[in-house]
C-alpha positions in Angstrom: 5.4 178.2 -82.8 3.9 179.9 -79.1 7.2 180.1 -76.7 6.5 181.6 -73.1 10.2 180.2 -71.8 10.5 181.4 -68.0 14.2 181.4 -68.2 13.6 183.1 -71.9 11.7 186.2 -70.2 14.9 186.9 -67.6 17.4 186.3 -70.0 18.2 184.5 -73.5 22.3 184.9 -72.6 23.6 185.1 -69.2 24.8 188.9 -68.3 28.1 188.2 -67.4 30.1 191.0 -65.2 33.9 190.9 -66.0 34.6 193.3 -62.7 38.1 195.2 -63.5 39.4 197.9 -60.8 37.2 200.9 -61.7 34.6 199.8 -63.7 32.2 196.9 -65.4 32.6 194.9 -68.7 29.3 193.6 -69.5 29.2 190.6 -71.9 26.6 191.7 -75.0 23.3 190.2 -73.5 19.7 190.2 -75.1 17.1 190.7 -72.3 13.3 189.8 -73.2 13.4 188.4 -76.1 10.7 185.8 -76.9 11.5 181.9 -78.4 9.2 183.3 -81.3 12.1 186.1 -82.1 14.8 183.3 -82.0 13.1 180.9 -84.6 12.3 183.8 -86.5 16.0 184.6 -86.9 17.6 181.4 -87.1 14.7 179.9 -89.8 15.8 183.3 -91.8 19.5 183.3 -91.3 20.3 179.9 -91.5 16.9 177.4 -93.2 13.9 175.9 -91.5 16.2 172.8 -90.1 17.7 175.7 -88.0 14.8 176.7 -86.9 14.0 173.0 -85.8 17.3 173.0 -83.9 16.3 176.3 -82.0 13.0 175.5 -81.0 14.6 171.9 -79.2 17.1 174.3 -77.2 14.5 176.5 -76.3 12.5 174.0 -75.0 16.1 172.2 -73.4 16.6 175.6 -71.6 12.8 175.8 -70.3 13.2 172.3 -68.7 12.4 171.3 -65.3 15.5 169.4 -63.9 15.6 166.9 -60.9 19.0 167.6 -60.0 22.7 169.4 -62.2 23.8 166.2 -62.9 20.3 166.2 -64.7 20.8 169.6 -66.4 24.9 168.6 -67.2 24.0 165.4 -69.3 20.7 166.9 -70.9 22.7 169.7 -72.7 26.1 167.8 -73.1 24.0 165.3 -75.3 22.0 168.4 -77.2 25.0 169.7 -78.8 26.9 166.7 -79.3 24.9 165.7 -81.6 25.9 168.9 -84.1 28.7 168.2 -86.1 32.2 168.5 -85.8 33.7 170.8 -87.9 36.8 173.1 -88.6 36.7 177.4 -88.6 38.3 177.3 -92.3 35.6 175.2 -93.6 33.3 175.9 -92.1 33.8 179.9 -91.7 36.1 180.5 -94.2 38.0 181.7 -90.8 41.9 179.9 -89.2 39.9 180.8 -85.1 36.5 181.4 -84.9 34.1 181.4 -81.1 30.5 181.2 -82.4 27.6 182.6 -80.6 25.7 179.5 -79.5 22.8 180.6 -82.2 25.6 181.1 -84.6 26.7 177.4 -83.6 23.1 175.9 -83.7 22.6 177.8 -86.8 25.4 176.0 -88.7 24.7 172.9 -86.8 28.3 172.3 -86.6 31.5 174.2 -85.2 34.4 172.9 -83.8 35.2 172.3 -80.2 35.6 175.7 -78.5 31.8 176.3 -80.2 30.8 173.4 -78.1 32.2 174.5 -75.2 31.1 177.7 -75.2 27.4 177.0 -76.6 27.2 174.4 -73.3 28.8 176.8 -71.0 26.6 179.4 -71.4 23.7 177.2 -72.0 24.0 175.7 -68.7 24.4 179.2 -66.8 20.7 179.7 -68.2 19.2 177.0 -66.9 20.9 177.9 -63.2 24.0 176.7 -62.7 26.7 179.1 -61.1 29.3 180.5 -62.6 31.4 179.7 -60.2 30.4 176.0 -61.1 31.6 176.3 -64.5 35.4 176.4 -66.4 35.6 176.5 -69.7 39.0 174.8 -69.9 41.3 175.0 -73.2 43.1 171.8 -73.2 46.0 170.1 -75.1 44.3 166.5 -76.6 47.0 163.7 -76.3 44.2 161.8 -78.3 43.8 164.0 -81.2 47.5 165.8 -80.4 46.4 169.2 -80.4 44.7 171.9 -78.5 40.9 171.6 -77.1 38.4 173.0 -75.4 35.6 171.1 -73.1 33.8 172.5 -69.9 34.6 171.7 -66.0 32.0 171.6 -63.5 32.9 171.5 -60.0 29.8 170.7 -57.9 32.0 172.6 -54.9 34.8 174.5 -54.8 37.5 171.5 -54.3 35.4 169.1 -55.9 37.3 167.3 -58.3 36.0 168.4 -61.9 33.5 166.8 -64.6 34.6 166.9 -68.2 31.8 167.6 -70.7 33.2 167.0 -74.1 32.4 166.8 -77.4 35.4 164.0 -78.5 34.1 161.5 -75.6 30.3 162.2 -75.4 30.6 160.7 -71.7 30.7 163.4 -69.0 33.4 161.3 -66.7 36.0 162.9 -63.5 38.9 164.7 -65.1 41.3 161.9 -63.2 39.3 159.9 -66.1 40.7 162.2 -68.8 44.1 161.5 -68.6 44.4 162.3 -72.4 43.7 165.7 -71.4 46.0 168.3 -69.9 45.0 171.8 -68.6 46.4 174.4 -70.0 44.2 177.4 -69.2 41.1 177.5 -68.1 38.0 180.6 -67.4 34.7 182.3 -66.5 32.8 184.7 -66.9 34.9 186.2 -63.8 38.4 184.5 -63.9 41.4 183.1 -65.7 43.3 180.3 -64.6 46.3 178.9 -65.6 46.4 175.3 -64.8 48.7 173.0 -63.8 47.0 170.4 -62.5 43.5 169.2 -63.7 41.9 171.2 -60.7 41.6 174.9 -60.5 45.3 176.2 -61.0 46.1 179.6 -60.8 44.3 182.4 -60.7 46.0 184.8 -63.8 43.6 187.6 -63.8 39.8 188.8 -65.7 38.9 186.1 -68.9 38.9 189.8 -70.5 42.2 189.3 -70.9 41.2 187.0 -74.1 40.9 188.6 -77.0 38.2 185.9 -78.6 36.3 186.2 -75.6 36.2 189.9 -75.5 35.2 189.4 -79.4 32.7 187.3 -78.8 30.9 188.6 -76.1 30.5 191.4 -78.3 28.7 189.2 -80.9 25.9 187.9 -78.6 23.3 189.9 -80.3 21.2 188.2 -82.2 22.3 191.2 -85.2 25.7 190.1 -86.2 25.0 186.7 -87.2 28.0 185.4 -89.4 26.7 182.8 -92.7 28.5 179.7 -93.0 30.6 179.0 -96.1 29.4 175.9 -96.3 26.8 174.2 -95.9 27.0 171.1 -93.1 22.9 170.2 -93.6 
């Protein structure tokens, strides 16, 4: 396969600059990696089916889109094809935030993995970080914490929710089953008390698992699942 993806020439995983008062904390980045290397890494670590999923993901990133709505729908539908499972079953851990490559490779993940893979992919296809939030919510349906992606067309807009439980993208006001707790993107962390933006509570670097995820965003620290989901 010969992959010459324009987006990948520029970036695979978006460089997220997390600003502190005196320095920059950079998320791990993978620059100038061609599609063939992504496919090879997936095949070597997770098998032929994973390589095919990776190929489909790269095509998603390189696709020509008419507007941001189409980007949202395509990304949401792509990742919602993967299987839902628990971190304990898949990784043998209680709470593990997988990288998009690990998620695609394993063919499964929990709600955090769905949300984070969508978030990074939307950044990669050109949606501005200021329009996106990864949101931790309380799911009244599941009676547990859950993670989704929120998209704000403009700063005061009611967000659209990308979710793996409900595959349809809906306005937050139509997701009364979700109670927002906190949200973040590559720049800020918010405490939410309503279905809009909430109160700024600092930088996402306050989140230990976010920091850990960013330090594992390359291709050299891929975790192997303890259970096959193929």
